[in-house]
The first five atom37 places (N, CA, C, CB, O) and aatype in JSON, in Angstrom:
{
  "aatype": [12, 16, 9, 3, 11, 15, 10, 11, 9, 11, 0, 7, 7, 0, 5, 16, 1, 2, 19, 10, 16, 1, 14, 6, 1, 10, 0, 11, 10, 9, 15, 3, 3, 1, 17, 6, 6, 7, 3, 14, 19, 18, 7, 10, 14, 11, 19, 1, 19, 0, 11, 19, 15, 12, 11, 11, 11, 11, 11, 0, 11, 16, 6, 6, 16, 6, 6, 11],
  "atom_mask": [
    [1, 1, 1, 1, 1],
    [1, 1, 1, 1, 1],
    [1, 1, 1, 1, 1],
    [1, 1, 1, 1, 1],
    [1, 1, 1, 1, 1],
    [1, 1, 1, 1, 1],
    [1, 1, 1, 1, 1],
    [1, 1, 1, 1, 1],
    [1, 1, 1, 1, 1],
    [1, 1, 1, 1, 1],
    [1, 1, 1, 1, 1],
    [1, 1, 1, 0, 1],
    [1, 1, 1, 0, 1],
    [1, 1, 1, 1, 1],
    [1, 1, 1, 1, 1],
    [1, 1, 1, 1, 1],
    [1, 1, 1, 1, 1],
    [1, 1, 1, 1, 1],
    [1, 1, 1, 1, 1],
    [1, 1, 1, 1, 1],
    [1, 1, 1, 1, 1],
    [1, 1, 1, 1, 1],
    [1, 1, 1, 1, 1],
    [1, 1, 1, 1, 1],
    [1, 1, 1, 1, 1],
    [1, 1, 1, 1, 1],
    [1, 1, 1, 1, 1],
    [1, 1, 1, 1, 1],
    [1, 1, 1, 1, 1],
    [1, 1, 1, 1, 1],
    [1, 1, 1, 1, 1],
    [1, 1, 1, 1, 1],
    [1, 1, 1, 1, 1],
    [1, 1, 1, 1, 1],
    [1, 1, 1, 1, 1],
    [1, 1, 1, 1, 1],
    [1, 1, 1, 1, 1],
    [1, 1, 1, 0, 1],
    [1, 1, 1, 1, 1],
    [1, 1, 1, 1, 1],
    [1, 1, 1, 1, 1],
    [1, 1, 1, 1, 1],
    [1, 1, 1, 0, 1],
    [1, 1, 1, 1, 1],
    [1, 1, 1, 1, 1],
    [1, 1, 1, 1, 1],
    [1, 1, 1, 1, 1],
    [1, 1, 1, 1, 1],
    [1, 1, 1, 1, 1],
    [1, 1, 1, 1, 1],
    [1, 1, 1, 1, 1],
    [1, 1, 1, 1, 1],
    [1, 1, 1, 1, 1],
    [1, 1, 1, 1, 1],
    [1, 1, 1, 1, 1],
    [1, 1, 1, 1, 1],
    [1, 1, 1, 1, 1],
    [1, 1, 1, 1, 1],
    [1, 1, 1, 1, 1],
    [1, 1, 1, 1, 1],
    [1, 1, 1, 1, 1],
    [1, 1, 1, 1, 1],
    [1, 1, 1, 1, 1],
    [1, 1, 1, 1, 1],
    [1, 1, 1, 1, 1],
    [1, 1, 1, 1, 1],
    [1, 1, 1, 1, 1],
    [1, 1, 1, 1, 1]
  ],
  "atom_positions": [
    [[49.93, -98.75, -49.4], [49.09, -99.81, -49.8], [47.7, -99.39, -48.9], [49.83, -101.41, -49.45], [47.81, -99.1, -47.71]],
    [[46.59, -99.4, -49.49], [45.37, -99.07, -49.05], [44.67, -100.12, -48.58], [44.69, -98.47, -49.93], [44.95, -101.23, -49.03]],
    [[43.65, -100.0, -47.6], [42.75, -100.78, -47.2], [41.57, -101.1, -47.94], [42.46, -100.4, -46.2], [40.89, -100.13, -48.27]],
    [[41.14, -102.37, -48.33], [39.84, -102.65, -48.89], [38.86, -102.09, -48.22], [39.55, -103.94, -49.0], [38.89, -101.98, -46.99]],
    [[37.78, -101.63, -49.04], [36.56, -101.06, -48.67], [35.65, -102.1, -47.64], [35.79, -100.71, -50.05], [35.09, -101.57, -46.69]],
    [[35.54, -103.24, -47.78], [35.02, -104.3, -46.93], [35.8, -104.32, -45.54], [35.16, -105.69, -47.69], [35.25, -104.71, -44.51]],
    [[36.88, -103.96, -45.58], [37.67, -104.01, -44.25], [37.51, -103.01, -43.41], [39.01, -104.06, -44.4], [37.65, -103.18, -42.2]],
    [[37.16, -101.72, -44.0], [36.93, -100.5, -43.14], [36.21, -100.58, -42.16], [36.45, -99.53, -43.72], [35.27, -101.37, -42.32]],
    [[36.27, -99.93, -40.91], [35.37, -99.74, -40.18], [34.83, -98.17, -40.1], [35.81, -100.3, -39.04], [35.51, -97.15, -39.98]],
    [[33.5, -98.3, -40.18], [32.97, -96.84, -40.25], [33.33, -95.98, -39.02], [31.41, -96.83, -40.39], [33.82, -94.88, -39.23]],
    [[33.13, -96.38, -37.83], [33.52, -95.72, -36.69], [34.61, -95.69, -36.09], [32.95, -95.96, -35.95], [34.7, -95.29, -34.93]],
    [[35.63, -96.11, -36.79], [36.98, -96.48, -36.35], [37.66, -95.67, -35.68], [0.0, 0.0, 0.0], [38.35, -96.15, -34.78]],
    [[37.7, -94.19, -35.89], [38.3, -93.07, -35.11], [37.46, -92.73, -34.3], [0.0, 0.0, 0.0], [37.94, -91.92, -33.51]],
    [[36.24, -93.01, -34.07], [35.36, -92.5, -33.06], [35.28, -93.2, -31.56], [34.05, -92.55, -33.69], [34.57, -92.85, -30.62]],
    [[36.12, -94.18, -31.63], [36.02, -94.82, -30.27], [37.01, -94.04, -29.4], [36.37, -96.44, -30.29], [37.88, -93.35, -29.93]],
    [[36.86, -94.14, -28.01], [37.72, -93.57, -26.99], [38.82, -94.23, -26.86], [37.19, -93.48, -25.79], [38.81, -95.45, -26.7]],
    [[40.22, -93.34, -26.93], [41.56, -94.03, -26.64], [41.79, -93.98, -25.16], [42.81, -93.33, -27.42], [41.59, -92.97, -24.48]],
    [[42.26, -95.23, -24.67], [42.6, -95.37, -23.43], [44.08, -94.74, -23.12], [42.47, -96.8, -23.14], [44.47, -94.56, -21.97]],
    [[44.78, -94.46, -24.19], [46.26, -94.0, -23.63], [46.34, -92.76, -24.56], [47.71, -95.24, -23.86], [45.98, -92.76, -25.74]],
    [[46.93, -91.58, -23.81], [47.12, -90.3, -24.5], [48.69, -90.11, -24.66], [46.42, -89.06, -23.65], [49.42, -90.64, -23.82]],
    [[49.19, -89.46, -25.57], [50.53, -89.07, -26.14], [50.9, -88.14, -24.91], [50.5, -88.26, -27.78], [50.21, -87.53, -24.09]],
    [[52.23, -88.27, -25.1], [52.74, -87.26, -23.96], [52.53, -85.83, -24.17], [54.21, -87.39, -23.74], [52.54, -85.09, -23.19]],
    [[52.34, -85.33, -25.42], [51.68, -83.97, -25.31], [50.55, -83.62, -24.78], [51.52, -83.53, -26.3], [50.26, -82.64, -24.09]],
    [[49.7, -84.82, -25.29], [48.2, -84.64, -24.73], [48.06, -84.51, -23.09], [47.28, -86.01, -25.2], [47.31, -83.77, -22.45]],
    [[49.07, -85.5, -22.61], [49.3, -85.83, -21.12], [49.55, -84.22, -20.62], [50.78, -87.04, -20.81], [48.79, -83.62, -19.86]],
    [[50.71, -83.71, -21.19], [51.28, -82.33, -20.66], [50.27, -81.47, -20.72], [52.46, -81.71, -21.44], [50.1, -80.75, -19.74]],
    [[49.46, -81.38, -21.74], [48.28, -80.28, -21.82], [47.23, -80.58, -20.8], [47.53, -80.26, -23.29], [46.55, -79.65, -20.37]],
    [[47.06, -81.68, -20.42], [45.87, -81.99, -19.55], [46.54, -81.67, -18.11], [45.25, -83.67, -19.73], [45.9, -81.11, -17.23]],
    [[47.81, -82.06, -17.95], [48.44, -81.59, -16.43], [48.54, -80.39, -16.2], [49.74, -81.97, -16.11], [48.19, -79.97, -15.1]],
    [[49.12, -79.39, -17.35], [49.0, -78.25, -17.19], [47.52, -77.41, -16.91], [49.62, -77.93, -18.17], [47.37, -76.35, -16.3]],
    [[46.64, -78.13, -17.47], [45.19, -77.37, -17.19], [44.95, -77.64, -15.94], [43.9, -77.82, -18.04], [44.42, -76.76, -15.26]],
    [[45.28, -78.83, -15.39], [45.03, -79.2, -14.03], [45.89, -78.43, -12.95], [45.26, -80.69, -13.92], [45.66, -78.47, -11.74]],
    [[46.83, -77.78, -13.49], [48.01, -77.36, -12.45], [48.79, -78.26, -11.71], [47.53, -76.59, -11.46], [49.13, -78.08, -10.54]],
    [[49.09, -79.37, -12.5], [49.75, -80.5, -11.81], [51.29, -80.61, -12.37], [48.87, -81.91, -12.11], [52.18, -81.36, -11.97]],
    [[51.35, -79.63, -13.39], [52.87, -79.74, -13.87], [53.39, -78.18, -14.55], [52.99, -81.11, -15.18], [52.75, -77.41, -15.27]],
    [[54.47, -78.09, -14.13], [54.9, -76.62, -14.32], [55.95, -76.75, -15.19], [55.35, -75.81, -13.02], [56.41, -77.88, -15.33]],
    [[56.52, -75.67, -15.93], [57.48, -75.33, -16.71], [58.75, -75.76, -15.89], [57.37, -73.88, -17.1], [59.02, -75.23, -14.81]],
    [[59.53, -76.77, -16.48], [60.67, -77.34, -15.66], [60.87, -78.57, -15.18], [0.0, 0.0, 0.0], [61.94, -79.18, -15.08]],
    [[59.6, -78.96, -14.86], [59.25, -80.29, -14.47], [59.88, -81.45, -15.56], [57.6, -80.34, -14.38], [59.81, -81.3, -16.78]],
    [[60.4, -82.43, -14.99], [61.0, -83.47, -15.99], [59.5, -83.88, -16.94], [61.81, -85.04, -14.99], [58.37, -83.77, -16.45]],
    [[59.73, -84.32, -18.22], [58.74, -84.81, -19.07], [58.55, -86.3, -19.07], [59.03, -84.37, -20.36], [57.64, -86.87, -19.69]],
    [[59.5, -86.93, -18.29], [59.65, -88.62, -18.28], [59.17, -88.93, -16.83], [61.43, -89.28, -18.56], [59.6, -88.25, -15.89]],
    [[58.23, -89.98, -16.61], [57.58, -90.27, -15.52], [56.47, -89.52, -15.09], [0.0, 0.0, 0.0], [56.25, -89.32, -13.9]],
    [[55.62, -88.99, -16.19], [54.57, -88.25, -15.63], [53.41, -88.98, -15.08], [54.14, -87.4, -16.55], [53.06, -90.11, -15.42]],
    [[52.81, -88.22, -14.17], [51.6, -89.02, -13.4], [50.65, -89.39, -14.31], [50.83, -88.2, -12.28], [50.57, -88.94, -15.46]],
    [[49.83, -90.3, -13.75], [48.75, -90.84, -14.92], [47.55, -89.85, -15.0], [48.09, -92.45, -14.54], [47.25, -89.13, -14.04]],
    [[46.9, -89.85, -16.14], [45.97, -88.79, -16.38], [44.8, -89.71, -16.99], [46.59, -87.53, -17.42], [44.91, -90.41, -18.0]],
    [[43.71, -89.6, -16.23], [42.29, -90.16, -16.54], [41.96, -89.53, -17.74], [41.16, -89.9, -15.44], [42.19, -88.34, -17.94]],
    [[41.28, -90.44, -18.74], [40.93, -90.34, -19.91], [39.34, -89.96, -19.9], [41.33, -91.59, -20.6], [38.54, -90.87, -19.65]],
    [[38.88, -88.7, -20.15], [37.35, -88.56, -20.01], [36.97, -89.2, -21.25], [36.74, -86.98, -19.86], [37.54, -88.99, -22.32]],
    [[35.83, -90.11, -21.07], [35.09, -90.57, -22.02], [33.95, -89.69, -22.51], [34.68, -91.72, -21.62], [33.07, -89.38, -21.71]],
    [[33.9, -89.3, -23.73], [32.95, -88.56, -24.4], [31.73, -89.43, -24.99], [33.66, -87.81, -25.47], [31.88, -90.37, -25.79]],
    [[30.73, -89.07, -24.58], [29.46, -89.7, -25.05], [28.66, -88.65, -25.84], [28.59, -90.25, -23.82], [28.72, -87.46, -25.55]],
    [[28.0, -89.07, -26.75], [27.46, -88.16, -27.65], [25.8, -88.34, -27.16], [27.89, -88.57, -29.38], [25.4, -89.49, -26.96]],
    [[25.04, -87.41, -27.01], [23.65, -87.33, -26.81], [22.81, -87.53, -27.92], [23.34, -86.19, -26.3], [23.05, -86.71, -28.8]],
    [[21.89, -88.34, -28.2], [21.02, -88.37, -29.38], [20.34, -87.24, -29.27], [20.13, -89.52, -29.54], [19.94, -86.83, -28.17]],
    [[20.12, -86.61, -30.44], [19.35, -85.37, -30.62], [17.76, -85.79, -30.84], [19.99, -84.5, -31.95], [17.41, -86.74, -31.54]],
    [[17.04, -85.09, -30.27], [15.61, -85.08, -30.26], [15.11, -84.59, -31.85], [15.07, -84.01, -29.0], [15.66, -83.67, -32.46]],
    [[14.21, -85.23, -32.27], [13.48, -84.98, -33.5], [13.0, -83.66, -33.5], [12.38, -85.9, -33.72], [12.04, -83.47, -32.75]],
    [[13.44, -82.67, -34.17], [12.82, -81.3, -34.17], [11.5, -81.17, -34.84], [13.72, -80.35, -34.8], [11.25, -81.63, -35.95]],
    [[10.67, -80.48, -34.08], [9.4, -80.45, -34.61], [9.35, -79.35, -35.72], [8.39, -80.22, -33.49], [10.16, -78.43, -35.69]],
    [[8.45, -79.43, -36.63], [8.35, -78.51, -37.61], [7.41, -77.59, -37.49], [8.2, -79.04, -38.68], [6.5, -77.91, -36.72]],
    [[7.33, -76.64, -37.94], [6.13, -75.47, -37.79], [4.97, -75.92, -38.19], [6.31, -74.18, -38.59], [3.93, -75.45, -37.72]],
    [[4.96, -76.9, -39.11], [3.65, -77.12, -39.76], [2.91, -78.15, -38.64], [3.84, -77.81, -41.42], [1.7, -78.04, -38.4]],
    [[3.54, -78.89, -38.16], [3.22, -79.83, -37.2], [2.62, -79.19, -35.74], [4.52, -80.64, -37.01], [1.7, -79.67, -35.08]],
    [[3.36, -78.08, -35.44], [3.01, -77.36, -34.16], [1.64, -76.68, -34.43], [4.17, -76.23, -33.72], [0.74, -76.7, -33.6]],
    [[1.54, -76.05, -35.72], [0.32, -75.15, -35.8], [-0.94, -76.26, -35.95], [0.44, -73.99, -37.23], [-2.08, -75.86, -35.71]],
    [[-0.77, -77.42, -36.27], [-2.09, -78.17, -36.5], [-2.76, -78.77, -35.08], [-1.79, -79.45, -37.57], [-3.82, -79.39, -35.11]]
  ]
}
């Protein structure tokens, strides 16, 4: 079953999730050297989710406006 166009949110997938999946948590812990091979995968420590904010791009000046 599909969602009607009027109910879709344009930026629905762009929001920051506050919960990571177990593989994402393991990848983050491995990169931070907080988990090693053989450690239990249950009861993992908490992992902070980095909020990514996109900077607004400045309008690029064209060569024509720079010459004038």
